[in-house]
N, C-alpha and C positions, 0 to 999 in steps of 0.2 A: 717698807722694809729699807727705809732710808742705808746707806751705809754698807749696804749689800751690793744689790746690782750698781749703785754709783759712789762716788766717792761724796763723803757727806758733807752737804751744805752749812751755813750755817744759825742759825735762827732766823738772823737780821737779812738773809740774803733771800730765803724760804718765804718767811712770812712777809716783807717787803714787796715781792713778786706776786702782783696782781694776773689775774686772768687775763690772758690777751686773744682776741680775734682776729686769725692768719685775714690775707687782703682781700678772700672773697667777703660778699657780703648779702649773697643769692639767699634770703632766709628763706624760702622756698625747697632747698637741696638739702638733702638730706647729712648729717654730722658727721663728722670723723674726730673723735676727742682724743689730744696727744696730752697725756699725763708723763711729766720729767721734772724732777729737781734740777740736776745737771743744765745750766742752758747751754752749754752746747747742745749734747743731743739733744733737750728740746729744739733748737735751731735747727739742728739735719735733718732730723723726724719731718718738722713742716716745712722745710723746704723743701724736703723732696715731695712730701705730697703737698704739698701745691703744686709743685709746678707739673706735677702729673694727674692730679684731679681736684682740679678746683673750677674747673666748667661742669661739672655735674653734683662738685659736692660741696659741702663749707666745711673746713680745719680751722677747729680751734684747739685751744691751746690754754696749759695752766701747770702751774711748778708744786701743786702738793694736793695731796687726796682730796683733802676738806673745798679747794677751788672746784676742783673738776665737780668733786658731789654737788657741788651747790650749781654748778653748770647744766649737770644733768635734771635735779631737777628744777631748775626755770624750764630748762625745755618742752619736760616732761608736759607743765603746765599749760606751755604755750603750744602744744601738740607739732613740736617737732618730732621730726623723725631724727634716731641715730642709729647709723649703722655697724660702727667701729670702735673701740675704744683701746687707743697703744698706751699701755703705762710701763712705768719701773716700781710703780708703789705697792705694793703690799700692807701699807699699815693700814691695820682694824681703828674703827671708830669706840666708842664708849660701848655700840649694839655689838662688836666684835664683826663687824659689816663692812670688805672691805668697798674701793669703787669698781670694782670689777663686778659685787656683788648688786651693791646700789644698780649696776648699770642693766645688770640681768632684770632685775627685781621692776625697774622701771619700762623697760623693753626686754621681751623675753627673746625675742629671734635677732640681739643684738650680738656680734663675733666683738669675741676679746680676747686678746694678744700679750703677754706681757713682753716687754724689751728688754733685752740682753744684749751684751755687749759682746763681740764675734771672740770665740774662744773658751768665756766664761763659766762653761758648762763643765767645766773640768774642775770645777770649784764647786768643791763637796755642799758648803753651803748652796752655792745659786741653784747646782744641781737638785737638792732635796730640795730647794723652792720652788721650781718647776715640776716635781713631782707629787708636791704636796699640793698645788694649786692646778694641777691637774684633776686629782685624785680627787678634790675637795670641789670642782665640777665649778674650781673659780676663773678658770679661763679654758679658753680653749685649743691654744696652742702659744708658742713662744715665738718668740718679731726678735729677727738681725738686726739692730741698730745698725743704717745704710754707712756704709765705709767709703766708699765716693757715688758720683753722679754721674749719673743715672748708672744706683745701683739696683738692677734689674734682677737679682735674686730677691731683694727686699718687697721689690716692686711685685713677685710671681705673689708671695705670701700674700701680701694687700688684696693682690687682684679676685686669688681664691676667696679672701672674706669675705669681699666686697660678690663676687659671684653666690655667695653662701646665704648671707641675707636678702642677696635679692629673691634667691628661689624662694625663702625662707616668708619674708615679708614685702616683699614687693609686690604690689599692685595697683601702681599707677598705670601701668599700659598693657593691659593685662591681652590674651589672646581670647578668650570667650568670658562670658557673662552665663552663670546659672540662674536659674530661676526656679521659682518654686519653692514649699514649705518645708522646713525644713524636719520637718517630723516624717518625711515621705522618705521610705526607705531609699528606695529610685532616687530620689535627686542626691544622697549620698554616695550612691553605686555610679553615678555618672561623676561628681566631684572626685572619687576616687579613680574610677579611668581616667581622668583627666590629669590627674594629675601623676600618674602612673605613666602617663604618655607623654611626660615632658611640658604637658597645654601649660601657660598661665593663664588662673580663672580669678575670678572673680563671683562672690554668691550675693545674689540678690531674692530679698526675700517678698513677696508679694507684697503691694501698698507702699514699697521705701521708696525713696526718692530715685535711687536706680533705677530700680524698677520699672516705674511710671518714667523717666526720663527716657531708660529703653528704649517703653514702649510706643511711646509718642514718635521716637526714630524710624521705627520699624513699619510703626503704619500699623500695632496689632493689639489686639487687645493678650497680656500675656494671665493666665489663668492660673489655678494653682498648679497644673499640672507640670508635670517638669517640661523645660524648656530650655536651647542653647545657644549667646546670640554669635556668633562669632565675630571675629573681627573683620572682616570682607561685608560684613553685611547681613551676610546667611542666615536665617533662624530657624534652626532645626526644634520642631513640635513635638515632644514623647517621643524622641529618639530614640532606636536601639544602640548596642553598645558596636556593632555591624556599620550604621548610620554613622556613628560617632569619627570611629578609625577609616571610613571613604573620606569624611569631612575633612580630616586631620592631617590627611594623606598618609593613612597608615594602607598598606596591601591588604587586601582579602584574599585576593583568589589564588584560584590552586594554577598549576601546572598540568599543560595540556601534555605532557610528555613522561612517560616514565623515569624517575630520579633515581641516582644510586643511593639515596638516605633520606632517609625520614626521620627529622625529631619530633617529637611529638610531645611539646613542653617547654617554655624559654625563658623558666628558672634560672640559677650559676649554672648547674650541671647541663644543660641543654647550652646555652649560649657557647658555652668553652667547647662542648661539642659540635657546635655552627663553624667557631671560630677555627678550629683545626680540619673539618673536613673539609668544609671551601676551601680552607688556604694551600690544604694537599690537593686539590682539584676532584673533589668530587663535588656532581652535582647534586645540590642539599638544599631542604625545605623542612620549614620548622616550622609547625604547627600551634598555637596555643590560643586558649579559648579564652582566655580572661586580659590579666594585661604582664608584657616583659617582665621578668624578673621575679615571677610565683612569690612567694611567703617572702621572701630575703627583699626583694622591692619595695614593700611596706613598710623595711625597718629604717630607723630615724639616724642612728650613728651603728656603726661597724666599727668598732676603734681595737680589733684584734686579726685584719685582713692583710696579710705579708701584702708591699709596699705603701700602704698608708698610713703614716705618722701620726694624722693628726685625726685616723677615720675617716670613713669615707660614709653615706647614706647608701642605703640598697636600692632607692631609683636612680642615684648616678651611677652606679655600678653596675648597674643592667644597663642603663643608656649607653655607659660605654662601651658594655660588653658586641654590644646589638648594635652601633656604630660600625666595632671591627669585626663582626660576620658579616656585616651589609656590605662594607669594602672591599671582602675578600668576592662576593659575589654571594654569599646563602639569599636565599629567597626565603622572605616569611608570609606567613595567612596569618594576621593578626582575627581574634574573636571567631576563629575555627574550630571547632572542636572535634576528633577522632572520637565515633558513636559505635565503631564492630570495624573486628578485622578477618579479613580470608587469607589463608595461607593456598599459593599457589606453587606449583614446580619452581618458579622461575623470579616469582615477584610475588610483594605482600598487595594485597586489595583493601585500603582506606575508608571507610562510608565516614565522610565529615558533613554534622549538619550545616545545613540541613537535610542535602539528599543528596551531596555531591558524594566523586571519587578520586581516588590518587591512587597511583602504583610507585613502590619502592622494593628496591630490591635488597633493603637493608631496614632495619628498625634499633631505631634509642630511644626507651623509654625513658623519659626525665620527667614526666609528668605529675612528680610531686604524693603533698598530701594537703587534707585540709583539714581544718579543727571541729573534733566532733563536738556537735554541737548538746547544750544540757538538756537535757527532759525535765524541762521548769515551766509548765505551759503558763504560769502568772506572768514570767520574761518576754513567754513568744510577741504581744505587744508593739514589744519598743524594737525587735530585732532589725535592726539595718538602721535606725537612728537615734537609739542609745545605747543599745546591746550590742558586742560588735564584735563577730569570731575575728584576728588576727588582731594585729602590730599594727591598724594602719595610724601611719603618720602623718596623713589627710587630715587628721579627724582632730587632733590635738588642740590646732587652734580655736577650736570651735568650745572646745572646753572651759575654757579663761574663766576663770574665778568660780568653777566650781567644784563639786566632790567626787572623786573620780577612785572607783576600783581596778584591777587586774586581775586577774586568775591566772597561772601559771610559775613555774617557779626555774625556767629556763632562760637561755640567752633572752630571747624575743619577748619574753613577756618584760624583761629588766630593762630591756631596749626602750621598750615602748612606756614603763613606767619613768625610767628615766626623763626622754620626749615629752611626757606629757605633765612634769614638774614643771619644765617652762611657764606653762599658762595655767594648771587648775590650781583651784583656793589648795586642794590637798589631795593628798596620791597614799594610797594603797593597797599593797600585793598580799595578794590572798593564795596560800600554799597549804599544797594537803602534809606536805614532810613536816620534821622536825626544828628543816633550818635551810639553809641556799646552799650552802656548802658542796654536797652534794652534783646539785644540778645549774649552779652560773658559774661563769669565769670571774675568778676569784677581785679585776678589777670593776667588775659591777657592782658586786655584793658591796664595794668602799663607797664608789659612786651613787649607789640608792641611799646611802647614809648618810654623805656628806648632802645630797641635795635635801633632804628629809623626808622620804618616802619609807611611811607604814609600815610592817612586814608583818602581816597576821601567818600563824604560822598554825599547823596541825586543823584546820577550819575548811569549810568548803561552803558554797552558798546556795540552797536551798528555798530560795524566795525573792520577794518583788515585791512592788507596787508602786502607783503613783496615780497623777489623775487621768489616765487618758492620753494629756497630750506630753505627758514629762512624767516620766521616771523620777521615783521620788526617796525611794528606797530598796533595801537589798536584805534580807532575810540570814543569817549568818549561823553555822552549826560549829561547833566542835565536834573533831574525828574521835573523841577521847569519849569525852563526859560527856556530851548529848547536848549542852546546853543550847540553846539558842537566842538570838539576842537583832534585834531590828538597826540597819545603820541608816543614817543619813546618805546617800547614793543617787550623781543623776548621770552618771554614765559606768558601763559594763564593760572593758575587753578583756576578751578570754580567749588563752593559745593553749587550752590544752588538748589532749587525746590527739591524735595525726588519725587520720584514716585515710587510706591514698584510693588513685583513681585507677580503680582496674576492673571495675563490673564490667565493663567494655567488654574484655578481651575474652578469647574464646578458649574453651577446657583446654587445651593442647600448651596452654602458659602455664607450668608450678606454681600457684602462691601459697602462704602459709594460711590457718584460719582467719585472720585481719584482711587478707588480700595484698600482702606485699609477695612482691617475686623473687621464687630463687635464683641465682644464680651460680656459676664459674663447677665447682666440684659439689657444691649443695642441693645441686640438682639430681645427681644420683646417688647422694647419697639417701637421701628424700623422699627421693620417686624412684630409682632404681632404672633399669629399662625399658620398665614403661614409660618413664621420663627421657628417657635418653635411647636413645637407639642408632646414632652413629659411632662410627668405627673411633674417630678419635675423641677426647674429652671436651666438653664444651669450656667454652675461652672464660677467663675469670668475671667477666660481667654479661655476660650469655644467657640468657633463659633456655629452658626445654625445646625453645623454638628456635634449628637453627639459623640465626640471622637476627635473632631479636634481643634485642642487648637493653639492662633496664641501671638504671645509673641514681645515685640520689635518693632523695628520701622515702622513694619507693620501692626501692630495692631493698628485700631484706640483708636485715645486718648490717646496715650502712649506718656510719656516723653522720650524729643530725649535724652538722656542722657545712656553712657555707664553703670552707673551703676545701673540705671534703665532694660535697659535691661536684666545684669547679675543675677538683684533679682525677675525678672518673670521669667526666666529662671529657676531658684532656687524652685521659689513656685507653678511651673506652676504642677511636680511632682507628690503630694502627688492629684491632682485632677486627674491625668492620673492612681493612685495606684487607684480613688473609683470609678474612669469607669470603668479599663478591673475587678475590683472586681465585680461590678454592673452586666457586660456585664455574668462574669464566675456564678454570682449565677442566671441571667434568663435558661443560658444555664441546668443548672442544675435541 
């Protein structure tokens, strides 16, 4: 897009400028590529980047998109890593491909920033260029040209880009190595757990050079059974999630004393409740049976969450919330599942697997939901290795070059399909409805179309098969015509049919026929005085048991959005305070 973001250069000036390499010459370093036709802009970008990052990155620059494309291709052939592309050029080649498109095609994890001058966003042409490039998934965000040295605002954006790239692609200094066969569901589960815990890892298949080298280092025969080698040399053979949690510094112990509040579930709602409860002085315990972040924690990118203009991964959002709650003093018991609850006169007693107990004066239930299993026996052999329930971002890279299908019409399904499109040869979204408009955000629908994700409407999966080690095809049935067809597929991600985790609750907790917890005025409307015998009305998020509150997806009538769960988690604490004060006054 010469002449839009920068003054037009003469053809002689543009054509006569060859790609130049900045002063760093260590070819083992990842590359930051600058493409800018304007010499002054290019010099400012290169100088600022070189001054700050040349010790760890090689800064390369060019004056045209064609030269940058050539650099990218040569870097790919030489197996060099490219971490970041900054360009002011949206020129398309004969195949309608920009330098950003080519960069992502060659390097799925690369970060891409459109360079603009400060204040140029008021120009409708520039603004439209940014909006269009974002919608078509050509860029990750825009970057403002440095105005002075050092320009920390510029470096904040660049550093965030590089951190995102390192999290997605950086495996040069892992915290752990995971061994085991890729066909093993437990190996996939371990990889997901470590990823959700913020632990960088590499996967080594049995017999691979990495596995052989590591086995020699620890003087152990690493077989097909799952194993994890930690950076400090410890080898965990067939570890449980609790073993992993203990090994990487996550607490699993329960407090001996009665706590003011027990929060069951560490998804967005539970984490928000923990932040507000702990910050307001309540002795707070959070129980999480799987991984911090809940379903949202596996989301590759949440674009519409307030305060994150570029979007934020579910893992990063969860990690930030976890750290925030922890520094306020909230206690966490990782990989601990509440399996029963007893209501006592002055507290609740929770039984926590495998057989421990903890007492709490009040409870916030934030246990979320799980995706319902498809009743398709033919797919059972691949559950956990090629058939996944949920939008697991960590599995995306394993689908490089494969044919992938996603079932679901909500935002989780759209985010999963969009992330998978970075790596997979093709991605198709299977939905039961005639279109996506009623269930998915408009920005996601537009981005899916731009990313080339096929949408198969009014269809469901009814079968599939393969050679025993690898899924090869799915059987699809049209809901209206009943026509069936077999389509090639190597992986299936299922994000439909939410089922709440409430079967362990006592009968006093009023639930609907699907297991969702009634709260607030609905308790009286549905259950009458049989369900609520108190003189006061139940709080807005209070269940039929005084002092037990339900928030987020587990609550009947909740809005299935991350922001909604966070909002409920923050406001429920005022009701918790009121309940505790009421109990204290009654005892006094």
